[in-house]
Every structure is written in C-alpha cells, then in structure tokens.
C-alpha positions, -999 to 999 in steps of 0.1 A, spaced: -38 134 865 -39 163 840 -62 159 810 -68 183 780 -98 173 760 -104 188 725 -89 222 736 -90 250 711 -74 284 717 -68 313 694 -56 349 695 -63 376 669 -74 350 643 -43 329 649 -52 294 661 -27 281 687 -44 248 694 -72 231 676 -89 201 693 -57 193 713 -59 164 736 -35 148 760 -33 130 794 -4 131 818 -7 104 845 5 104 881 42 101 883 49 113 848 71 143 841 67 164 810 88 192 795 72 216 770 96 230 744 90 250 712 98 282 694 87 316 705 50 322 698 41 286 696 17 288 725 37 273 754 28 301 779 -8 300 767 -10 263 774 4 268 809 -22 296 814 -49 272 806 -35 244 828 -31 269 857 -67 281 852 -55 317 845 -72 316 811 -100 295 796 -100 276 763 -122 288 734 -136 252 735 -128 219 752 -118 214 788 -87 212 810 -91 188 840 -66 187 868 -71 166 899 -64 179 933 -32 159 937 -15 171 905 14 195 911 24 219 883 57 237 883 59 268 862 86 295 861 72 325 841 95 342 816 88 376 834 79 381 870 47 398 880 
C-alpha cells in the first residue's frame, strides 16, 4: 500500500502540492498524467524517497512495487 498524508511540496515559492492525500491499495494500478511542470516527477521523487516533502508523509510498505521510467537517464 502507498499512502500520502497531507503532503506539501514547493519550489522557489511555487506550491506544487498543498495537503495532498491519497491511498493506493494492493493490486491497484495508477497512471499519473499532467502538463509539463505540474509536479509529476516531483511526486515520484517523493514516492521513491529521493526527496522529502516540506510537510506531511509518504508511507510505502515493503511489498509495494513502483515502476518509474525517468524522462532523462542518469
């Protein structure tokens, strides 16, 4: 299970998420779509624990698998 609780994240005075919350249960599949600059990559960085939210928490259990293909390779 993946849970976001009251997640807030901003960059350079631009708020990307404010008190965002969601739960994705076992067996569910979710696609994330949106325009450039909407915060999709930032959200994945939070889910993958590569970044931390300004407030709130991201909880991912040990059985949850996240598939992510970055726009640019490292």
